[in-house]
Backbone bond lengths (Angstrom), bond angles and torsions (degrees), N, CA, C in turn:
res aa  C-N    CA-C-N  psi(-1)  N-CA   C-N-CA  omega(-1)  CA-C   N-CA-C  phi
1 M - - - 1.440 - - 1.528 107.84 -
2 G 1.309 116.42 127.18 1.449 121.29 178.69 1.520 112.05 -80.78
3 S 1.324 115.85 173.62 1.464 120.27 -175.19 1.535 112.53 -65.56
4 E 1.327 117.42 -34.74 1.471 119.83 -179.97 1.533 110.54 -66.24
5 E 1.324 116.68 -44.52 1.455 120.26 179.37 1.529 111.02 -67.81
6 L 1.323 115.84 -39.23 1.467 120.15 178.50 1.529 110.43 -62.11
7 A 1.331 116.55 -44.56 1.463 120.44 179.84 1.532 110.89 -62.80
8 T 1.322 116.70 -41.11 1.463 120.46 178.92 1.525 110.53 -63.34
9 N 1.332 116.61 -44.13 1.460 120.39 179.66 1.523 111.77 -63.70
10 L 1.325 116.82 -43.24 1.460 120.02 179.03 1.528 111.14 -63.69
11 F 1.326 116.41 -39.97 1.458 120.56 178.08 1.530 110.35 -63.31
12 R 1.329 116.80 -46.17 1.466 121.50 178.97 1.525 110.89 -59.80
13 I 1.314 116.40 -45.12 1.464 120.91 -179.41 1.522 111.06 -64.16
14 S 1.332 116.42 -45.21 1.465 119.20 -177.84 1.527 111.42 -66.81
15 Q 1.333 117.05 -37.46 1.463 119.89 178.94 1.521 111.03 -68.76
16 T 1.330 116.95 -38.51 1.462 120.59 177.54 1.520 110.34 -64.75
17 E 1.323 115.83 -45.66 1.464 120.60 179.71 1.533 111.22 -59.50
18 A 1.329 116.12 -43.19 1.467 120.25 179.86 1.528 110.98 -64.18
19 R 1.327 116.77 -42.04 1.472 120.23 -179.87 1.523 110.86 -65.87
20 L 1.330 116.92 -40.79 1.465 119.97 179.34 1.527 111.08 -60.74
21 R 1.346 115.39 -41.91 1.470 119.61 179.46 1.523 111.22 -70.54
22 K 1.332 115.59 -49.41 1.469 121.25 -174.92 1.523 111.65 -60.21
23 D 1.326 116.68 -44.74 1.458 121.26 -176.87 1.533 112.74 -93.51
24 N 1.340 116.48 4.72 1.465 122.46 -179.81 1.532 111.54 48.22
25 I 1.316 115.15 49.98 1.465 121.50 -178.13 1.524 109.10 -74.82
26 Q 1.312 115.63 128.12 1.459 122.45 -176.81 1.525 110.28 -117.05
27 G 1.314 116.36 148.74 1.457 121.93 175.07 1.512 112.73 92.05
28 E 1.325 114.21 144.44 1.465 120.35 -177.43 1.525 112.28 -62.98
29 G 1.318 117.05 -42.61 1.463 120.62 -179.26 1.523 112.10 -61.85
30 N 1.329 116.56 -45.07 1.463 121.02 178.54 1.524 111.18 -65.24
31 A 1.330 116.69 -39.71 1.464 120.75 178.38 1.521 110.57 -64.95
32 N 1.329 116.86 -41.90 1.468 120.36 178.37 1.525 111.44 -63.75
33 E 1.321 116.41 -40.94 1.461 120.75 179.06 1.537 110.40 -63.92
34 T 1.317 116.52 -42.33 1.464 121.16 177.76 1.524 110.41 -62.11
35 H 1.321 115.57 -45.95 1.459 121.33 178.89 1.532 110.61 -58.69
36 Y 1.318 116.46 -45.34 1.464 121.72 179.70 1.530 110.61 -61.66
37 N 1.331 116.85 -46.96 1.469 120.70 -177.35 1.524 111.72 -64.39
38 I 1.314 117.21 -40.67 1.467 119.88 178.74 1.531 109.51 -65.63
39 G 1.323 116.75 -43.32 1.461 120.36 177.29 1.520 111.60 -59.52
40 K 1.323 116.33 -42.54 1.470 121.53 178.60 1.529 110.57 -61.78
41 N 1.345 116.20 -44.74 1.469 120.42 179.19 1.527 111.36 -62.09
42 I 1.316 116.88 -41.80 1.461 120.52 -179.33 1.527 110.47 -66.04
43 R 1.329 116.66 -40.26 1.471 120.05 176.95 1.531 110.46 -62.16
44 E 1.333 117.19 -38.41 1.472 120.84 178.43 1.527 110.23 -63.36
45 V 1.317 117.01 -40.94 1.468 120.98 178.89 1.532 110.33 -64.98
46 I 1.325 116.56 -43.37 1.477 120.32 178.82 1.526 109.24 -59.27
47 A 1.333 116.88 -47.85 1.468 120.99 -179.27 1.527 111.04 -63.88
48 K 1.322 117.23 -44.07 1.469 121.89 -178.65 1.524 111.39 -61.29
49 N 1.327 116.65 -37.00 1.462 120.93 -178.04 1.524 113.22 -88.34
50 G 1.316 116.60 5.50 1.463 120.03 176.96 1.517 113.57 76.25
51 G 1.323 116.78 19.01 1.459 120.19 179.40 1.516 111.80 -76.66
52 T 1.305 115.29 173.96 1.454 121.82 178.81 1.523 109.07 -90.64
53 M 1.316 116.24 126.82 1.455 120.62 178.66 1.527 108.84 -66.45
54 P 1.329 117.61 145.76 1.465 120.54 -175.94 1.522 114.10 -52.55
55 E 1.324 117.27 -38.91 1.465 119.13 -178.74 1.530 113.08 -70.88
56 C 1.327 116.65 -12.73 1.464 121.03 179.27 1.531 112.73 -100.18
57 L 1.325 117.01 -4.11 1.462 120.18 178.81 1.521 109.47 -70.52
58 P 1.324 117.13 145.73 1.466 118.93 178.69 1.525 110.46 -66.58
59 T 1.307 115.74 143.30 1.451 119.95 177.36 1.523 109.17 -85.52
60 P 1.314 116.16 141.78 1.462 118.77 178.27 1.525 110.17 -59.72
61 K 1.313 116.00 148.42 1.460 120.85 -177.19 1.526 111.89 -67.65
62 K 1.334 117.29 -33.45 1.455 121.31 -178.59 1.520 109.71 -125.98
63 S 1.326 114.57 147.80 1.458 119.14 177.82 1.525 109.53 -77.51
64 L 1.303 115.56 165.46 1.460 121.37 178.68 1.531 110.26 -61.18
65 K 1.331 116.49 -40.66 1.464 119.77 179.08 1.524 111.38 -61.78
66 E 1.325 116.65 -41.28 1.466 120.10 178.44 1.526 110.96 -63.24
67 L 1.324 116.17 -42.18 1.455 120.30 179.77 1.526 111.49 -65.52
68 E 1.341 116.29 -40.53 1.466 120.07 178.20 1.528 110.87 -64.45
69 K 1.311 116.69 -40.55 1.470 121.32 179.04 1.524 110.21 -62.65
70 E 1.336 116.04 -44.68 1.472 120.02 177.92 1.525 110.85 -61.60
71 R 1.311 116.63 -42.40 1.462 121.32 -179.02 1.525 111.02 -62.34
72 K 1.336 117.00 -44.02 1.459 120.71 178.39 1.528 110.67 -62.64
73 Y 1.318 116.47 -40.71 1.464 120.90 178.79 1.526 110.18 -63.74
74 Q 1.322 116.94 -44.25 1.461 120.86 178.80 1.522 110.83 -63.72
75 D 1.328 117.57 -40.60 1.471 120.85 177.34 1.524 111.14 -61.71
76 K 1.330 116.03 -39.84 1.464 120.15 177.87 1.527 110.59 -61.33
77 L 1.324 115.41 -44.59 1.463 120.03 -179.01 1.524 110.90 -63.50
78 I 1.314 116.73 -41.34 1.460 121.04 -179.84 1.525 110.30 -64.34
79 N 1.323 116.72 -40.20 1.469 120.90 -179.15 1.533 112.35 -70.89
80 L 1.313 117.53 -22.01 1.466 120.71 177.92 1.530 111.24 -71.84
81 Y 1.297 116.45 -27.80 1.469 120.23 -175.36 1.478 111.44 -104.55
C-alpha cells in the first residue's frame, strides 16, 4: 500500500470513528452502514477533485514482508563485518 492509499484509509477510519462516537451509533449493522457511507463520501471527494481512485493506484513492487526480510538480511551482513 502506497502513502496515498494509506492516508486515504487512515482518513476514512478516523472519520468513521469520530462519527460513531459523536452520533453514539450502536450495533454492528449501523456501524457498517456508517463506515460504508463515509467511504462512499470520501470516494466522491477523490473523484470530484480529480484524484486517483484507490483501486487505480499502482501497487508497490514488493510486499512489506519481502522488504522486512531484505532488511534483516542486510542487517545480518552489516553485523558480520
